C-alpha positions as CSV (number, residue, x, y, z in Angstrom):
1,T,-11.3,5.7,-20.8
2,T,-13.0,1.8,-21.3
3,P,-14.5,-0.3,-18.5
4,A,-11.7,-2.5,-19.1
5,T,-9.4,0.3,-18.1
6,N,-11.0,1.6,-15.0
7,T,-10.9,-2.2,-13.9
8,D,-7.6,-2.6,-14.3
9,M,-6.7,0.3,-12.6
10,L,-9.2,-0.5,-9.3
11,E,-6.7,-4.1,-9.1
12,K,-3.6,-1.4,-9.3
13,M,-5.4,0.8,-6.8
14,Q,-6.5,-2.2,-4.4
15,S,-3.1,-4.1,-4.8
16,S,-1.1,-0.7,-3.9
17,N,-3.3,-0.1,-0.7
18,E,-2.9,-3.7,0.1
19,W,0.8,-3.2,0.0
20,V,0.4,0.0,2.4
21,K,-2.2,-1.6,4.4
22,N,0.8,-4.1,5.1
23,A,3.8,-1.6,5.2
24,K,2.0,0.1,7.9
25,V,1.1,-3.4,10.3
26,I,4.6,-4.0,10.1
27,I,5.9,-0.6,11.0
28,I,3.9,-0.4,13.6
29,L,4.7,-4.4,14.9
30,R,8.2,-3.0,14.4
31,S,7.8,-0.2,16.4
32,L,5.6,-2.1,19.7
33,E,8.8,-4.8,19.8
34,N,11.1,-2.2,20.3
35,F,8.4,-0.4,22.8
36,M,8.1,-3.5,24.5
37,Q,12.5,-4.6,24.5
38,F,13.0,-0.9,26.0
39,S,10.1,-1.6,28.8
40,L,11.2,-5.2,29.7
41,R,14.5,-3.7,30.1
42,A,13.5,-0.7,32.3
43,I,11.3,-3.2,34.3
44,R,14.6,-5.5,35.1
45,M,16.8,-2.2,35.8
46,K,14.6,-1.4,39.2
């Protein structure tokens, strides 16, 4: 493989890793939001 090919592959992997990281953050934040809404409902019911 040529250095240019390695550079292209590295850039693609980095953008892919960035996408995965962003997806994980979104999933975690949604889960946190659901948990907080559930907790708020539970507190109001008491």
